[in-house]
PDB file of N, CA, C, O and CB in Angstrom:
ATOM      1  N   MET A   1       0.845  -1.182   0.000  1.00  0.00           N
ATOM      2  CA  MET A   1       0.000   0.000   0.000  1.00  0.00           C
ATOM      3  C   MET A   1       0.886   1.239   0.000  1.00  0.00           C
ATOM      4  O   MET A   1       1.854   1.337   0.754  1.00  0.00           O
ATOM      5  CB  MET A   1      -0.959   0.001   1.220  1.00  0.00           C
ATOM      6  N   LEU A   2       0.534   2.163  -0.849  1.00  0.00           N
ATOM      7  CA  LEU A   2       1.250   3.424  -0.947  1.00  0.00           C
ATOM      8  C   LEU A   2       0.521   4.463  -0.097  1.00  0.00           C
ATOM      9  O   LEU A   2      -0.696   4.612  -0.211  1.00  0.00           O
ATOM     10  CB  LEU A   2       1.366   3.892  -2.431  1.00  0.00           C
ATOM     11  N   VAL A   3       1.247   5.172   0.744  1.00  0.00           N
ATOM     12  CA  VAL A   3       0.672   6.237   1.566  1.00  0.00           C
ATOM     13  C   VAL A   3       1.289   7.553   1.124  1.00  0.00           C
ATOM     14  O   VAL A   3       2.510   7.706   1.120  1.00  0.00           O
ATOM     15  CB  VAL A   3       0.917   5.983   3.096  1.00  0.00           C
ATOM     16  N   ILE A   4       0.426   8.515   0.746  1.00  0.00           N
ATOM     17  CA  ILE A   4       0.877   9.802   0.245  1.00  0.00           C
ATOM     18  C   ILE A   4       0.197  10.910   1.039  1.00  0.00           C
ATOM     19  O   ILE A   4      -1.001  10.840   1.313  1.00  0.00           O
ATOM     20  CB  ILE A   4       0.581   9.944  -1.269  1.00  0.00           C
ATOM     21  N   THR A   5       0.956  11.922   1.403  1.00  0.00           N
ATOM     22  CA  THR A   5       0.392  13.090   2.072  1.00  0.00           C
ATOM     23  C   THR A   5       0.042  14.128   1.031  1.00  0.00           C
ATOM     24  O   THR A   5       0.866  14.467   0.182  1.00  0.00           O
ATOM     25  CB  THR A   5       1.374  13.671   3.119  1.00  0.00           C
ATOM     26  N   ARG A   6      -1.183  14.636   1.092  1.00  0.00           N
ATOM     27  CA  ARG A   6      -1.650  15.662   0.166  1.00  0.00           C
ATOM     28  C   ARG A   6      -2.374  16.743   0.965  1.00  0.00           C
ATOM     29  O   ARG A   6      -2.979  16.461   1.999  1.00  0.00           O
ATOM     30  CB  ARG A   6      -2.585  15.053  -0.930  1.00  0.00           C
ATOM     31  N   LYS A   7      -2.308  17.954   0.489  1.00  0.00           N
ATOM     32  CA  LYS A   7      -3.018  19.073   1.092  1.00  0.00           C
ATOM     33  C   LYS A   7      -4.207  19.426   0.212  1.00  0.00           C
ATOM     34  O   LYS A   7      -4.312  18.950  -0.919  1.00  0.00           O
ATOM     35  CB  LYS A   7      -2.080  20.301   1.281  1.00  0.00           C
ATOM     36  N   LYS A   8      -5.104  20.261   0.731  1.00  0.00           N
ATOM     37  CA  LYS A   8      -6.270  20.695  -0.030  1.00  0.00           C
ATOM     38  C   LYS A   8      -5.816  21.266  -1.382  1.00  0.00           C
ATOM     39  O   LYS A   8      -4.900  22.086  -1.448  1.00  0.00           O
ATOM     40  CB  LYS A   8      -7.089  21.754   0.771  1.00  0.00           C
ATOM     41  N   GLY A   9      -6.471  20.817  -2.446  1.00  0.00           N
ATOM     42  CA  GLY A   9      -6.145  21.277  -3.793  1.00  0.00           C
ATOM     43  C   GLY A   9      -5.084  20.451  -4.492  1.00  0.00           C
ATOM     44  O   GLY A   9      -4.901  20.584  -5.702  1.00  0.00           O
ATOM     45  N   GLU A  10      -4.380  19.600  -3.758  1.00  0.00           N
ATOM     46  CA  GLU A  10      -3.350  18.757  -4.377  1.00  0.00           C
ATOM     47  C   GLU A  10      -3.974  17.452  -4.870  1.00  0.00           C
ATOM     48  O   GLU A  10      -5.023  17.024  -4.388  1.00  0.00           O
ATOM     49  CB  GLU A  10      -2.200  18.462  -3.371  1.00  0.00           C
ATOM     50  N   SER A  11      -3.307  16.837  -5.833  1.00  0.00           N
ATOM     51  CA  SER A  11      -3.850  15.645  -6.493  1.00  0.00           C
ATOM     52  C   SER A  11      -2.850  14.510  -6.532  1.00  0.00           C
ATOM     53  O   SER A  11      -1.658  14.685  -6.280  1.00  0.00           O
ATOM     54  CB  SER A  11      -4.289  15.979  -7.899  1.00  0.00           C
ATOM     55  N   ILE A  12      -3.376  13.338  -6.856  1.00  0.00           N
ATOM     56  CA  ILE A  12      -2.542  12.205  -7.244  1.00  0.00           C
ATOM     57  C   ILE A  12      -3.096  11.692  -8.571  1.00  0.00           C
ATOM     58  O   ILE A  12      -4.282  11.857  -8.856  1.00  0.00           O
ATOM     59  CB  ILE A  12      -2.529  11.068  -6.132  1.00  0.00           C
ATOM     60  N   LEU A  13      -2.261  11.087  -9.361  1.00  0.00           N
ATOM     61  CA  LEU A  13      -2.669  10.517 -10.635  1.00  0.00           C
ATOM     62  C   LEU A  13      -2.507   9.008 -10.583  1.00  0.00           C
ATOM     63  O   LEU A  13      -1.526   8.491 -10.049  1.00  0.00           O
ATOM     64  CB  LEU A  13      -1.851  11.116 -11.800  1.00  0.00           C
ATOM     65  N   ILE A  14      -3.481   8.313 -11.145  1.00  0.00           N
ATOM     66  CA  ILE A  14      -3.407   6.865 -11.291  1.00  0.00           C
ATOM     67  C   ILE A  14      -3.452   6.605 -12.791  1.00  0.00           C
ATOM     68  O   ILE A  14      -4.473   6.820 -13.443  1.00  0.00           O
ATOM     69  CB  ILE A  14      -4.585   6.115 -10.515  1.00  0.00           C
ATOM     70  N   GLY A  15      -2.348   6.148 -13.315  1.00  0.00           N
ATOM     71  CA  GLY A  15      -2.247   5.981 -14.757  1.00  0.00           C
ATOM     72  C   GLY A  15      -2.326   7.339 -15.446  1.00  0.00           C
ATOM     73  O   GLY A  15      -2.001   8.370 -14.856  1.00  0.00           O
ATOM     74  N   ASP A  16      -2.757   7.323 -16.682  1.00  0.00           N
ATOM     75  CA  ASP A  16      -2.851   8.558 -17.460  1.00  0.00           C
ATOM     76  C   ASP A  16      -4.220   9.209 -17.382  1.00  0.00           C
ATOM     77  O   ASP A  16      -4.388  10.354 -17.802  1.00  0.00           O
ATOM     78  CB  ASP A  16      -2.515   8.283 -18.894  1.00  0.00           C
ATOM     79  N   ASP A  17      -5.217   8.478 -16.840  1.00  0.00           N
ATOM     80  CA  ASP A  17      -6.577   8.967 -16.988  1.00  0.00           C
ATOM     81  C   ASP A  17      -7.394   9.112 -15.706  1.00  0.00           C
ATOM     82  O   ASP A  17      -8.583   9.424 -15.772  1.00  0.00           O
ATOM     83  CB  ASP A  17      -7.286   8.079 -17.883  1.00  0.00           C
ATOM     84  N   ILE A  18      -6.785   8.895 -14.547  1.00  0.00           N
ATOM     85  CA  ILE A  18      -7.519   9.045 -13.293  1.00  0.00           C
ATOM     86  C   ILE A  18      -6.775  10.028 -12.394  1.00  0.00           C
ATOM     87  O   ILE A  18      -5.590   9.857 -12.107  1.00  0.00           O
ATOM     88  CB  ILE A  18      -7.698   7.670 -12.582  1.00  0.00           C
ATOM     89  N   GLU A  19      -7.500  11.067 -11.954  1.00  0.00           N
ATOM     90  CA  GLU A  19      -6.950  12.059 -11.038  1.00  0.00           C
ATOM     91  C   GLU A  19      -7.827  12.112  -9.802  1.00  0.00           C
ATOM     92  O   GLU A  19      -9.051  12.191  -9.901  1.00  0.00           O
ATOM     93  CB  GLU A  19      -6.849  13.457 -11.709  1.00  0.00           C
ATOM     94  N   ILE A  20      -7.198  12.070  -8.644  1.00  0.00           N
ATOM     95  CA  ILE A  20      -7.906  12.195  -7.371  1.00  0.00           C
ATOM     96  C   ILE A  20      -7.365  13.426  -6.669  1.00  0.00           C
ATOM     97  O   ILE A  20      -6.174  13.516  -6.373  1.00  0.00           O
ATOM     98  CB  ILE A  20      -7.738  10.911  -6.481  1.00  0.00           C
ATOM     99  N   GLN A  21      -8.257  14.378  -6.404  1.00  0.00           N
ATOM    100  CA  GLN A  21      -7.864  15.650  -5.803  1.00  0.00           C
ATOM    101  C   GLN A  21      -8.533  15.805  -4.445  1.00  0.00           C
ATOM    102  O   GLN A  21      -9.713  15.491  -4.289  1.00  0.00           O
ATOM    103  CB  GLN A  21      -8.232  16.834  -6.726  1.00  0.00           C
ATOM    104  N   VAL A  22      -7.778  16.289  -3.463  1.00  0.00           N
ATOM    105  CA  VAL A  22      -8.330  16.606  -2.148  1.00  0.00           C
ATOM    106  C   VAL A  22      -9.071  17.931  -2.297  1.00  0.00           C
ATOM    107  O   VAL A  22      -8.452  18.962  -2.561  1.00  0.00           O
ATOM    108  CB  VAL A  22      -7.200  16.684  -1.031  1.00  0.00           C
ATOM    109  N   SER A  23     -10.392  17.908  -2.129  1.00  0.00           N
ATOM    110  CA  SER A  23     -11.168  19.130  -2.334  1.00  0.00           C
ATOM    111  C   SER A  23     -11.546  19.826  -1.032  1.00  0.00           C
ATOM    112  O   SER A  23     -11.778  21.035  -1.020  1.00  0.00           O
ATOM    113  CB  SER A  23     -12.415  18.814  -3.108  1.00  0.00           C
ATOM    114  N   LYS A  24     -11.611  19.064   0.077  1.00  0.00           N
ATOM    115  CA  LYS A  24     -11.982  19.681   1.348  1.00  0.00           C
ATOM    116  C   LYS A  24     -11.512  18.807   2.507  1.00  0.00           C
ATOM    117  O   LYS A  24     -11.616  17.582   2.458  1.00  0.00           O
ATOM    118  CB  LYS A  24     -13.512  19.905   1.422  1.00  0.00           C
ATOM    119  N   ILE A  25     -10.997  19.451   3.545  1.00  0.00           N
ATOM    120  CA  ILE A  25     -10.606  18.759   4.773  1.00  0.00           C
ATOM    121  C   ILE A  25     -11.304  19.474   5.913  1.00  0.00           C
ATOM    122  O   ILE A  25     -11.119  20.676   6.108  1.00  0.00           O
ATOM    123  CB  ILE A  25      -9.036  18.739   4.972  1.00  0.00           C
ATOM    124  N   GLU A  26     -12.116  18.726   6.677  1.00  0.00           N
ATOM    125  CA  GLU A  26     -12.899  19.368   7.728  1.00  0.00           C
ATOM    126  C   GLU A  26     -13.325  18.349   8.781  1.00  0.00           C
ATOM    127  O   GLU A  26     -13.866  17.298   8.438  1.00  0.00           O
ATOM    128  CB  GLU A  26     -14.132  20.064   7.131  1.00  0.00           C
ATOM    129  N   ASP A  27     -13.092  18.643  10.039  1.00  0.00           N
ATOM    130  CA  ASP A  27     -13.562  17.820  11.160  1.00  0.00           C
ATOM    131  C   ASP A  27     -13.264  16.327  10.991  1.00  0.00           C
ATOM    132  O   ASP A  27     -14.149  15.490  11.171  1.00  0.00           O
ATOM    133  CB  ASP A  27     -15.047  18.011  11.337  1.00  0.00           C
ATOM    134  N   GLY A  28     -12.047  16.006  10.652  1.00  0.00           N
ATOM    135  CA  GLY A  28     -11.655  14.604  10.533  1.00  0.00           C
ATOM    136  C   GLY A  28     -12.192  13.918   9.286  1.00  0.00           C
ATOM    137  O   GLY A  28     -12.131  12.692   9.184  1.00  0.00           O
ATOM    138  N   SER A  29     -12.713  14.678   8.347  1.00  0.00           N
ATOM    139  CA  SER A  29     -13.263  14.133   7.120  1.00  0.00           C
ATOM    140  C   SER A  29     -12.547  14.750   5.916  1.00  0.00           C
ATOM    141  O   SER A  29     -12.163  15.919   5.943  1.00  0.00           O
ATOM    142  CB  SER A  29     -14.786  14.387   7.044  1.00  0.00           C
ATOM    143  N   VAL A  30     -12.378  13.968   4.886  1.00  0.00           N
ATOM    144  CA  VAL A  30     -11.719  14.443   3.671  1.00  0.00           C
ATOM    145  C   VAL A  30     -12.675  14.232   2.503  1.00  0.00           C
ATOM    146  O   VAL A  30     -13.228  13.143   2.349  1.00  0.00           O
ATOM    147  CB  VAL A  30     -10.357  13.702   3.430  1.00  0.00           C
ATOM    148  N   LYS A  31     -12.873  15.246   1.689  1.00  0.00           N
ATOM    149  CA  LYS A  31     -13.666  15.105   0.472  1.00  0.00           C
ATOM    150  C   LYS A  31     -12.702  15.005  -0.701  1.00  0.00           C
ATOM    151  O   LYS A  31     -11.777  15.805  -0.839  1.00  0.00           O
ATOM    152  CB  LYS A  31     -14.664  16.306   0.289  1.00  0.00           C
ATOM    153  N   LEU A  32     -12.941  14.000  -1.545  1.00  0.00           N
ATOM    154  CA  LEU A  32     -12.096  13.767  -2.704  1.00  0.00           C
ATOM    155  C   LEU A  32     -12.883  14.013  -3.975  1.00  0.00           C
ATOM    156  O   LEU A  32     -14.051  13.637  -4.075  1.00  0.00           O
ATOM    157  CB  LEU A  32     -11.528  12.345  -2.690  1.00  0.00           C
ATOM    158  N   ALA A  33     -12.247  14.639  -4.937  1.00  0.00           N
ATOM    159  CA  ALA A  33     -12.826  14.817  -6.269  1.00  0.00           C
ATOM    160  C   ALA A  33     -12.102  13.866  -7.200  1.00  0.00           C
ATOM    161  O   ALA A  33     -10.873  13.881  -7.274  1.00  0.00           O
ATOM    162  CB  ALA A  33     -12.712  16.308  -6.767  1.00  0.00           C
ATOM    163  N   ILE A  34     -12.855  13.036  -7.912  1.00  0.00           N
ATOM    164  CA  ILE A  34     -12.260  12.021  -8.771  1.00  0.00           C
ATOM    165  C   ILE A  34     -12.624  12.323 -10.217  1.00  0.00           C
ATOM    166  O   ILE A  34     -13.797  12.459 -10.566  1.00  0.00           O
ATOM    167  CB  ILE A  34     -12.733  10.597  -8.367  1.00  0.00           C
ATOM    168  N   SER A  35     -11.608  12.424 -11.036  1.00  0.00           N
ATOM    169  CA  SER A  35     -11.804  12.629 -12.469  1.00  0.00           C
ATOM    170  C   SER A  35     -11.323  11.370 -13.172  1.00  0.00           C
ATOM    171  O   SER A  35     -10.142  11.025 -13.118  1.00  0.00           O
ATOM    172  CB  SER A  35     -11.039  13.908 -12.988  1.00  0.00           C
ATOM    173  N   ALA A  36     -12.256  10.686 -13.837  1.00  0.00           N
ATOM    174  CA  ALA A  36     -11.928   9.424 -14.500  1.00  0.00           C
ATOM    175  C   ALA A  36     -12.846   9.251 -15.704  1.00  0.00           C
ATOM    176  O   ALA A  36     -13.906   9.871 -15.777  1.00  0.00           O
ATOM    177  CB  ALA A  36     -12.064   8.217 -13.518  1.00  0.00           C
ATOM    178  N   PRO A  37     -12.442   8.418 -16.636  1.00  0.00           N
ATOM    179  CA  PRO A  37     -13.311   8.142 -17.790  1.00  0.00           C
ATOM    180  C   PRO A  37     -14.633   7.520 -17.328  1.00  0.00           C
ATOM    181  O   PRO A  37     -14.678   6.809 -16.324  1.00  0.00           O
ATOM    182  CB  PRO A  37     -12.598   7.199 -18.797  1.00  0.00           C
ATOM    183  N   LYS A  38     -15.698   7.794 -18.068  1.00  0.00           N
ATOM    184  CA  LYS A  38     -17.014   7.252 -17.715  1.00  0.00           C
ATOM    185  C   LYS A  38     -17.037   5.734 -17.766  1.00  0.00           C
ATOM    186  O   LYS A  38     -17.912   5.112 -17.163  1.00  0.00           O
ATOM    187  CB  LYS A  38     -18.076   7.808 -18.644  1.00  0.00           C
ATOM    188  N   SER A  39     -16.105   5.133 -18.466  1.00  0.00           N
ATOM    189  CA  SER A  39     -16.060   3.671 -18.563  1.00  0.00           C
ATOM    190  C   SER A  39     -15.555   3.024 -17.269  1.00  0.00           C
ATOM    191  O   SER A  39     -15.687   1.813 -17.093  1.00  0.00           O
ATOM    192  CB  SER A  39     -15.168   3.254 -19.731  1.00  0.00           C
ATOM    193  N   LYS A  40     -14.984   3.814 -16.373  1.00  0.00           N
ATOM    194  CA  LYS A  40     -14.491   3.299 -15.093  1.00  0.00           C
ATOM    195  C   LYS A  40     -15.610   3.343 -14.058  1.00  0.00           C
ATOM    196  O   LYS A  40     -16.304   4.352 -13.932  1.00  0.00           O
ATOM    197  CB  LYS A  40     -13.263   4.116 -14.603  1.00  0.00           C
ATOM    198  N   THR A  41     -15.786   2.254 -13.322  1.00  0.00           N
ATOM    199  CA  THR A  41     -16.759   2.216 -12.235  1.00  0.00           C
ATOM    200  C   THR A  41     -16.056   2.669 -10.967  1.00  0.00           C
ATOM    201  O   THR A  41     -14.985   2.166 -10.628  1.00  0.00           O
ATOM    202  CB  THR A  41     -17.376   0.785 -12.062  1.00  0.00           C
ATOM    203  N   ILE A  42     -16.667   3.628 -10.263  1.00  0.00           N
ATOM    204  CA  ILE A  42     -16.098   4.137  -9.014  1.00  0.00           C
ATOM    205  C   ILE A  42     -17.124   3.917  -7.913  1.00  0.00           C
ATOM    206  O   ILE A  42     -18.226   4.463  -7.968  1.00  0.00           O
ATOM    207  CB  ILE A  42     -15.707   5.656  -9.132  1.00  0.00           C
ATOM    208  N   LEU A  43     -16.765   3.120  -6.919  1.00  0.00           N
ATOM    209  CA  LEU A  43     -17.649   2.833  -5.798  1.00  0.00           C
ATOM    210  C   LEU A  43     -16.908   3.032  -4.489  1.00  0.00           C
ATOM    211  O   LEU A  43     -15.698   2.822  -4.398  1.00  0.00           O
ATOM    212  CB  LEU A  43     -18.203   1.403  -5.892  1.00  0.00           C
ATOM    213  N   ARG A  44     -17.663   3.442  -3.474  1.00  0.00           N
ATOM    214  CA  ARG A  44     -17.083   3.424  -2.126  1.00  0.00           C
ATOM    215  C   ARG A  44     -16.903   1.963  -1.737  1.00  0.00           C
ATOM    216  O   ARG A  44     -17.718   1.116  -2.103  1.00  0.00           O
ATOM    217  CB  ARG A  44     -17.995   4.194  -1.080  1.00  0.00           C
ATOM    218  N   LYS A  45     -15.852   1.669  -1.005  1.00  0.00           N
ATOM    219  CA  LYS A  45     -15.530   0.278  -0.677  1.00  0.00           C
ATOM    220  C   LYS A  45     -16.665  -0.412   0.061  1.00  0.00           C
ATOM    221  O   LYS A  45     -16.959  -1.576  -0.212  1.00  0.00           O
ATOM    222  CB  LYS A  45     -14.267   0.215   0.159  1.00  0.00           C
ATOM    223  N   GLU A  46     -17.315   0.291   1.001  1.00  0.00           N
ATOM    224  CA  GLU A  46     -18.382  -0.346   1.774  1.00  0.00           C
ATOM    225  C   GLU A  46     -19.579  -0.694   0.885  1.00  0.00           C
ATOM    226  O   GLU A  46     -20.262  -1.684   1.148  1.00  0.00           O
ATOM    227  CB  GLU A  46     -18.827   0.572   2.921  1.00  0.00           C
ATOM    228  N   VAL A  47     -19.845   0.085  -0.145  1.00  0.00           N
ATOM    229  CA  VAL A  47     -20.923  -0.226  -1.081  1.00  0.00           C
ATOM    230  C   VAL A  47     -20.537  -1.456  -1.910  1.00  0.00           C
ATOM    231  O   VAL A  47     -21.346  -2.365  -2.094  1.00  0.00           O
ATOM    232  CB  VAL A  47     -21.224   0.993  -2.007  1.00  0.00           C
ATOM    233  N   TYR A  48     -19.314  -1.475  -2.400  1.00  0.00           N
ATOM    234  CA  TYR A  48     -18.827  -2.609  -3.184  1.00  0.00           C
ATOM    235  C   TYR A  48     -18.916  -3.904  -2.374  1.00  0.00           C
ATOM    236  O   TYR A  48     -19.382  -4.925  -2.878  1.00  0.00           O
ATOM    237  CB  TYR A  48     -17.375  -2.365  -3.641  1.00  0.00           C
ATOM    238  N   GLU A  49     -18.465  -3.855  -1.109  1.00  0.00           N
ATOM    239  CA  GLU A  49     -18.480  -5.052  -0.267  1.00  0.00           C
ATOM    240  C   GLU A  49     -19.912  -5.523   0.006  1.00  0.00           C
ATOM    241  O   GLU A  49     -20.165  -6.727   0.046  1.00  0.00           O
ATOM    242  CB  GLU A  49     -17.755  -4.776   1.058  1.00  0.00           C
ATOM    243  N   LYS A  50     -20.844  -4.594   0.193  1.00  0.00           N
ATOM    244  CA  LYS A  50     -22.238  -4.966   0.439  1.00  0.00           C
ATOM    245  C   LYS A  50     -22.840  -5.644  -0.787  1.00  0.00           C
ATOM    246  O   LYS A  50     -23.511  -6.668  -0.660  1.00  0.00           O
ATOM    247  CB  LYS A  50     -23.068  -3.729   0.822  1.00  0.00           C
ATOM    248  N   VAL A  51     -22.609  -5.091  -1.962  1.00  0.00           N
ATOM    249  CA  VAL A  51     -23.117  -5.689  -3.203  1.00  0.00           C
ATOM    250  C   VAL A  51     -22.499  -7.072  -3.406  1.00  0.00           C
ATOM    251  O   VAL A  51     -23.189  -8.022  -3.777  1.00  0.00           O
ATOM    252  CB  VAL A  51     -22.810  -4.773  -4.424  1.00  0.00           C
ATOM    253  N   GLU A  52     -21.217  -7.172  -3.162  1.00  0.00           N
ATOM    254  CA  GLU A  52     -20.528  -8.457  -3.317  1.00  0.00           C
ATOM    255  C   GLU A  52     -21.123  -9.509  -2.376  1.00  0.00           C
ATOM    256  O   GLU A  52     -21.341 -10.651  -2.781  1.00  0.00           O
ATOM    257  CB  GLU A  52     -19.016  -8.294  -3.045  1.00  0.00           C
ATOM    258  N   LYS A  53     -21.384  -9.129  -1.130  1.00  0.00           N
ATOM    259  CA  LYS A  53     -21.969 -10.042  -0.142  1.00  0.00           C
ATOM    260  C   LYS A  53     -23.365 -10.478  -0.571  1.00  0.00           C
ATOM    261  O   LYS A  53     -23.695 -11.662  -0.498  1.00  0.00           O
ATOM    262  CB  LYS A  53     -22.025  -9.374   1.246  1.00  0.00           C
ATOM    263  N   GLU A  54     -24.184  -9.533  -1.015  1.00  0.00           N
ATOM    264  CA  GLU A  54     -25.542  -9.863  -1.450  1.00  0.00           C
ATOM    265  C   GLU A  54     -25.522 -10.776  -2.672  1.00  0.00           C
ATOM    266  O   GLU A  54     -26.357 -11.673  -2.786  1.00  0.00           O
ATOM    267  CB  GLU A  54     -26.329  -8.586  -1.761  1.00  0.00           C
ATOM    268  N   ASN A  55     -24.588 -10.560  -3.574  1.00  0.00           N
ATOM    269  CA  ASN A  55     -24.470 -11.425  -4.750  1.00  0.00           C
ATOM    270  C   ASN A  55     -24.094 -12.846  -4.349  1.00  0.00           C
ATOM    271  O   ASN A  55     -24.631 -13.813  -4.888  1.00  0.00           O
ATOM    272  CB  ASN A  55     -23.432 -10.863  -5.727  1.00  0.00           C
ATOM    273  N   ARG A  56     -23.165 -12.967  -3.398  1.00  0.00           N
ATOM    274  CA  ARG A  56     -22.774 -14.300  -2.923  1.00  0.00           C
ATOM    275  C   ARG A  56     -23.957 -15.009  -2.283  1.00  0.00           C
ATOM    276  O   ARG A  56     -24.166 -16.201  -2.508  1.00  0.00           O
ATOM    277  CB  ARG A  56     -21.612 -14.202  -1.919  1.00  0.00           C
ATOM    278  N   GLN A  57     -24.738 -14.272  -1.478  1.00  0.00           N
ATOM    279  CA  GLN A  57     -25.892 -14.873  -0.810  1.00  0.00           C
ATOM    280  C   GLN A  57     -26.947 -15.301  -1.824  1.00  0.00           C
ATOM    281  O   GLN A  57     -27.590 -16.335  -1.644  1.00  0.00           O
ATOM    282  CB  GLN A  57     -26.498 -13.890   0.200  1.00  0.00           C
ATOM    283  N   ALA A  58     -27.131 -14.528  -2.874  1.00  0.00           N
ATOM    284  CA  ALA A  58     -28.118 -14.869  -3.905  1.00  0.00           C
ATOM    285  C   ALA A  58     -27.731 -16.152  -4.626  1.00  0.00           C
ATOM    286  O   ALA A  58     -28.601 -16.941  -4.993  1.00  0.00           O
ATOM    287  CB  ALA A  58     -28.260 -13.723  -4.916  1.00  0.00           C
ATOM    288  N   ILE A  59     -26.457 -16.366  -4.830  1.00  0.00           N
ATOM    289  CA  ILE A  59     -25.985 -17.572  -5.506  1.00  0.00           C
ATOM    290  C   ILE A  59     -26.174 -18.798  -4.618  1.00  0.00           C
ATOM    291  O   ILE A  59     -26.502 -19.881  -5.101  1.00  0.00           O
ATOM    292  CB  ILE A  59     -24.508 -17.425  -5.902  1.00  0.00           C
ATOM    293  N   ILE A  60     -25.964 -18.617  -3.319  1.00  0.00           N
ATOM    294  CA  ILE A  60     -26.022 -19.740  -2.378  1.00  0.00           C
ATOM    295  C   ILE A  60     -27.451 -20.233  -2.164  1.00  0.00           C
ATOM    296  O   ILE A  60     -27.660 -21.432  -1.975  1.00  0.00           O
ATOM    297  CB  ILE A  60     -25.413 -19.334  -1.040  1.00  0.00           C
ATOM    298  N   LYS A  61     -28.438 -19.338  -2.189  1.00  0.00           N
ATOM    299  CA  LYS A  61     -29.827 -19.709  -1.903  1.00  0.00           C
ATOM    300  C   LYS A  61     -30.340 -20.698  -2.938  1.00  0.00           C
ATOM    301  O   LYS A  61     -30.138 -20.532  -4.141  1.00  0.00           O
ATOM    302  CB  LYS A  61     -30.728 -18.462  -1.871  1.00  0.00           C
ATOM    303  N   ASP A  62     -31.011 -21.734  -2.437  1.00  0.00           N
ATOM    304  CA  ASP A  62     -31.683 -22.677  -3.324  1.00  0.00           C
ATOM    305  C   ASP A  62     -33.046 -22.093  -3.662  1.00  0.00           C
ATOM    306  O   ASP A  62     -33.863 -21.851  -2.774  1.00  0.00           O
ATOM    307  CB  ASP A  62     -31.817 -24.100  -2.666  1.00  0.00           C
ATOM    308  N   ILE A  63     -33.285 -21.869  -4.936  1.00  0.00           N
ATOM    309  CA  ILE A  63     -34.559 -21.313  -5.358  1.00  0.00           C
ATOM    310  C   ILE A  63     -35.269 -22.362  -6.192  1.00  0.00           C
ATOM    311  O   ILE A  63     -34.709 -22.896  -7.149  1.00  0.00           O
ATOM    312  CB  ILE A  63     -34.372 -19.985  -6.155  1.00  0.00           C
ATOM    313  N   ASP A  64     -36.505 -22.649  -5.822  1.00  0.00           N
ATOM    314  CA  ASP A  64     -37.327 -23.536  -6.625  1.00  0.00           C
ATOM    315  C   ASP A  64     -37.872 -22.708  -7.778  1.00  0.00           C
ATOM    316  O   ASP A  64     -38.660 -21.787  -7.566  1.00  0.00           O
ATOM    317  CB  ASP A  64     -38.483 -24.189  -5.781  1.00  0.00           C
ATOM    318  N   ILE A  65     -37.462 -23.028  -8.976  1.00  0.00           N
ATOM    319  CA  ILE A  65     -37.832 -22.222 -10.140  1.00  0.00           C
ATOM    320  C   ILE A  65     -39.341 -22.126 -10.328  1.00  0.00           C
ATOM    321  O   ILE A  65     -39.825 -21.139 -10.883  1.00  0.00           O
ATOM    322  CB  ILE A  65     -37.202 -22.800 -11.386  1.00  0.00           C
ATOM    323  N   SER A  66     -40.086 -23.117  -9.884  1.00  0.00           N
ATOM    324  CA  SER A  66     -41.545 -23.078 -10.023  1.00  0.00           C
ATOM    325  C   SER A  66     -42.145 -21.971  -9.164  1.00  0.00           C
ATOM    326  O   SER A  66     -43.230 -21.473  -9.464  1.00  0.00           O
ATOM    327  CB  SER A  66     -42.159 -24.434  -9.639  1.00  0.00           C
ATOM    328  N   ASP A  67     -41.438 -21.578  -8.084  1.00  0.00           N
ATOM    329  CA  ASP A  67     -41.917 -20.470  -7.246  1.00  0.00           C
ATOM    330  C   ASP A  67     -41.902 -19.140  -7.986  1.00  0.00           C
ATOM    331  O   ASP A  67     -42.655 -18.229  -7.641  1.00  0.00           O
ATOM    332  CB  ASP A  67     -41.071 -20.360  -5.987  1.00  0.00           C
ATOM    333  N   LEU A  68     -41.065 -19.023  -8.984  1.00  0.00           N
ATOM    334  CA  LEU A  68     -40.957 -17.771  -9.739  1.00  0.00           C
ATOM    335  C   LEU A  68     -42.187 -17.530 -10.620  1.00  0.00           C
ATOM    336  O   LEU A  68     -42.461 -16.390 -10.996  1.00  0.00           O
ATOM    337  CB  LEU A  68     -39.694 -17.788 -10.604  1.00  0.00           C
ATOM    338  N   PHE A  69     -42.922 -18.582 -10.948  1.00  0.00           N
ATOM    339  CA  PHE A  69     -44.066 -18.443 -11.836  1.00  0.00           C
ATOM    340  C   PHE A  69     -45.395 -18.403 -11.102  1.00  0.00           C
ATOM    341  O   PHE A  69     -46.444 -18.442 -11.746  1.00  0.00           O
ATOM    342  CB  PHE A  69     -44.078 -19.563 -12.818  1.00  0.00           C
ATOM    343  N   ARG A  70     -45.389 -18.327  -9.818  1.00  0.00           N
ATOM    344  CA  ARG A  70     -46.641 -18.295  -9.041  1.00  0.00           C
ATOM    345  C   ARG A  70     -47.081 -16.885  -8.799  1.00  0.00           C
ATOM    346  O   ARG A  70     -48.110 -16.659  -8.163  1.00  0.00           O
ATOM    347  CB  ARG A  70     -46.481 -19.018  -7.709  1.00  0.00           C
TER     348      ARG A  70
END
C-alpha cells in the first residue's frame, strides 16, 4: 500500500486517466474529487463489499424455479 500526504487542492494521478484531488478537509473528514473516464466504475468500498456479499448470498440460496411463476 502506498501512503501519500496531500493538502487541499493537491492531487494524485493513477495511470494517465484518473486524477484524485483533495477538495476539502474538515472535522476529521476528507472530500475527494475524482476525475476518470465514464467507462471506469467508481464505488465506495463499503458499497462494493455490500453488493458483493448480497451477490454471494443470492448464488447460495436454493430457489425452486416453479416459485418464480406463481
